[in-house]
C-alpha positions in Angstrom: 133.3 -33.9 -34.9 130.8 -36.2 -36.6 128.9 -38.5 -34.3 126.1 -40.9 -35.2 124.1 -43.0 -32.8 121.7 -45.7 -34.1 119.7 -48.6 -32.8 118.8 -47.0 -29.5 116.6 -49.3 -27.5 115.8 -49.7 -23.8 119.1 -50.8 -22.3 117.5 -52.9 -19.6 115.4 -54.8 -22.2 118.0 -55.2 -25.0 121.6 -54.0 -24.6 122.3 -53.6 -28.3 123.3 -50.0 -29.2 125.7 -48.6 -31.7 127.7 -45.4 -31.3 129.9 -44.1 -34.1 132.4 -41.3 -34.4 134.3 -40.3 -37.5 137.3 -38.1 -37.0 140.3 -36.9 -39.1 143.2 -39.3 -38.7 145.4 -36.8 -36.9 146.8 -36.6 -33.3 144.4 -33.8 -32.4 141.5 -36.3 -32.7 142.8 -38.6 -30.0 141.3 -36.7 -27.1 137.9 -36.6 -28.9 138.1 -40.4 -29.5 138.9 -41.1 -25.8 136.1 -38.7 -24.7 133.6 -40.3 -27.1 134.5 -43.8 -25.7 134.2 -42.7 -22.1 130.8 -41.1 -22.7 129.6 -44.1 -24.8 130.3 -46.6 -22.0 128.9 -44.5 -19.1 126.1 -46.3 -17.3 127.1 -49.8 -18.6 127.8 -52.5 -16.1 131.6 -51.9 -16.0 133.7 -51.3 -12.9 135.5 -47.9 -12.8 138.8 -49.8 -13.4 137.3 -51.5 -16.5 136.1 -48.2 -17.8 139.6 -46.8 -17.5 141.1 -49.9 -19.1 138.7 -49.5 -22.1 139.5 -45.8 -22.6 143.2 -46.5 -22.4 143.0 -49.4 -24.8 141.0 -47.4 -27.3 143.4 -44.5 -27.0 146.4 -46.8 -27.7 144.6 -48.3 -30.7 143.7 -44.8 -32.0 147.3 -43.7 -31.6 148.3 -46.7 -33.7 145.8 -45.5 -36.4 147.4 -42.0 -36.4 151.0 -43.3 -36.5 150.5 -46.2 -38.9 147.1 -45.8 -40.6 147.5 -43.1 -43.2 146.4 -43.6 -46.7 149.2 -43.3 -49.2 147.2 -41.1 -51.4 146.3 -38.9 -48.5 142.6 -39.2 -49.1 139.9 -40.4 -46.7 142.4 -40.3 -43.8 139.8 -40.8 -41.0 139.5 -43.0 -38.0 136.0 -44.5 -37.7 135.3 -45.6 -34.2 132.2 -47.8 -33.6 131.1 -49.0 -30.2 128.6 -51.8 -30.2 126.9 -52.5 -26.9 125.9 -56.1 -26.7 124.1 -58.2 -24.1 127.3 -59.4 -22.4 129.8 -56.6 -23.1 131.0 -54.3 -25.8 132.8 -54.6 -29.1 134.8 -51.6 -30.3 136.0 -51.2 -33.9 138.6 -48.7 -35.0 139.1 -48.5 -38.8 141.7 -46.4 -40.5 142.8 -45.8 -44.1 146.3 -47.2 -44.1 147.8 -50.5 -45.3 146.3 -53.6 -43.7 148.1 -54.7 -40.5 147.6 -58.1 -39.1 149.8 -59.0 -36.1 149.4 -62.3 -34.5 148.3 -60.8 -31.2 148.4 -64.2 -29.5 152.1 -64.3 -30.2 152.9 -60.6 -29.6 156.0 -60.5 -27.6 156.4 -58.4 -24.4 157.7 -54.9 -25.3 161.3 -53.8 -25.2 161.4 -51.8 -22.0 164.4 -49.8 -23.2 162.5 -48.5 -26.3 160.3 -45.4 -26.3 157.7 -47.0 -28.5 156.3 -50.4 -29.2 154.1 -51.0 -26.2 150.6 -50.2 -27.7 149.4 -53.6 -28.8 150.9 -55.2 -25.6 149.0 -52.7 -23.5 145.8 -53.2 -25.5 146.0 -57.0 -25.2 146.5 -56.8 -21.5 143.5 -54.6 -20.9 140.9 -56.1 -23.2 139.3 -59.5 -23.4 139.8 -59.7 -27.1 142.0 -58.0 -29.7 141.7 -58.9 -33.4 142.8 -57.4 -36.7 140.4 -59.1 -39.2 141.1 -58.6 -43.0 139.2 -55.8 -44.6 139.2 -54.4 -48.2 140.8 -51.1 -47.3 142.8 -50.0 -44.3 143.2 -51.7 -41.0 140.3 -52.7 -38.7 141.1 -53.2 -35.0 138.4 -55.0 -33.0 138.4 -54.9 -29.2 136.0 -56.7 -26.9 135.4 -56.4 -23.2 132.8 -58.4 -21.1 130.8 -56.6 -18.5 132.3 -57.1 -15.1 129.5 -55.7 -12.8 126.0 -56.8 -12.4 123.4 -54.8 -14.2 
């Protein structure tokens, strides 16, 4: 597991921090990505419910990376997870090596409840304040945002 943390400053003074994890794009990495997310948001002004929502949303987004974000050439198949702590909340970026995917998340329909798959983006959208898939040169970038919900 490769972890890099940069920009550490006094959280009370300035809440800008960056945590980064790079893992192979395989299902065995999903637990580590969720654990990394949980550890990275500990101590931030989120309610326990919001912490669970964030970890679940990141887990769903990472699962989408594993299922849909593989490089055709089979090279550089990694999931890069960045958590940026900002003054009013967090921004989480998950970047994979697959073909660009850009759903119009504002128009994403409710899932088919009879299907075994297809609920990930709907769940992510319902748990986070923002969900975007901005264009990038290679792969797919999923950007999730969540505002702090507790005083701090």
